[in-house]
C-alpha positions in Angstrom: -14.7 -1.7 3.3 -14.8 2.0 1.7 -13.3 2.6 -1.7 -10.4 4.3 -0.5 -9.8 1.5 2.0 -9.9 -0.8 -0.9 -7.1 1.4 -2.9 -5.1 1.2 0.1 -5.0 -2.5 0.2 -4.1 -2.7 -3.2 -1.3 -0.1 -2.5 0.0 -2.6 0.4 -0.5 -5.9 -1.7 1.4 -4.3 -4.4 4.1 -3.4 -2.0 4.1 -6.8 -0.4 4.3 -8.2 -4.0 7.7 -6.2 -4.9 9.6 -8.3 -2.3 8.3 -11.6 -3.6 8.1 -11.3 -7.4 10.1 -8.1 -8.4 8.6 -5.3 -11.0 8.3 -7.4 -14.0 6.3 -10.2 -12.7 2.6 -10.6 -13.8 1.1 -10.3 -10.3 3.1 -7.1 -10.0 1.8 -5.8 -13.4 -1.7 -6.8 -12.6 -1.4 -5.1 -9.2 -0.2 -1.9 -10.5 -3.2 -1.9 -13.2 -5.6 -2.7 -10.5 -4.3 0.5 -8.4 -4.3 2.9 -11.6 -7.6 1.9 -12.4 -9.2 2.3 -8.9 -7.2 5.6 -8.3 -8.5 6.8 -11.5 -12.4 6.0 -10.8 -12.1 7.5 -7.3 -10.3 11.0 -8.3 -13.0 11.1 -11.3 -16.0 10.1 -8.4 -14.6 12.7 -5.5 -11.9 14.8 -6.7 -12.2 17.0 -3.4 -12.1 14.2 -1.1 -9.7 11.9 -2.8 -6.5 12.7 -1.2 -7.7 13.2 2.2 -9.5 9.8 2.3 -6.9 8.1 0.7 -4.3 9.3 3.2 -6.4 8.4 5.9 -6.7 4.8 4.5 -3.3 4.4 3.7 -2.5 5.6 7.2 -4.3 2.7 8.7 -3.1 0.3 6.3 0.6 1.6 7.5 -0.4 1.1 11.1 -1.4 -2.5 10.6 1.7 -3.2 8.7 3.8 -1.8 11.2 2.1 -4.1 13.8 2.9 -7.0 11.5 6.3 -6.1 11.2 6.6 -6.0 14.9 5.1 -9.2 15.1 7.1 -10.8 12.5 10.3 -9.5 13.9 9.7 -10.9 17.5 8.3 -14.3 15.9 10.8 -14.7 13.0 13.8 -12.6 12.9 14.8 -10.0 10.0 15.5 -12.2 7.3 12.3 -14.5 7.2 10.0 -13.8 4.2 7.0 -12.8 6.1 9.3 -9.9 7.5 10.5 -9.0 4.2 7.2 -8.5 3.1 6.0 -6.5 6.0 9.2 -4.1 5.5 8.1 -3.7 1.8 4.9 -2.8 2.9 5.8 -0.3 5.4 8.4 1.3 2.8 5.4 1.2 -0.1 2.8 2.6 2.3 5.0 5.3 3.6 6.0 6.4 -0.1 2.3 6.3 -1.2 1.4 8.6 1.6 4.2 11.0 0.9 2.8 11.1 -2.8 -0.3 11.9 -1.9 0.5 14.7 0.7 2.6 16.0 -2.5 -0.3 15.7 -4.6 -2.9 17.0 -2.1 -0.8 19.9 -1.4 
């Protein structure tokens, strides 16, 4: 797994955790710290490629999250916890992609 793909996975996990725990939970704090640390390391290593590579990796995670969302909706329905996690992942990844596009612009 590439470093941008790892960061995209952390972004997704943090988005999923938000539906389970809320922002003040230790798991959310730990995920946010891991994301910030990894982001800082990657940006310092490859500033010219960082945003483009991360947008690509986030887009791949978003496609996977949308597939999970469709699967969970068909299997469990809208109110199931797995569906809420998938919805949170889609929202979080979409927001992350939008933020990276603005930062790269």
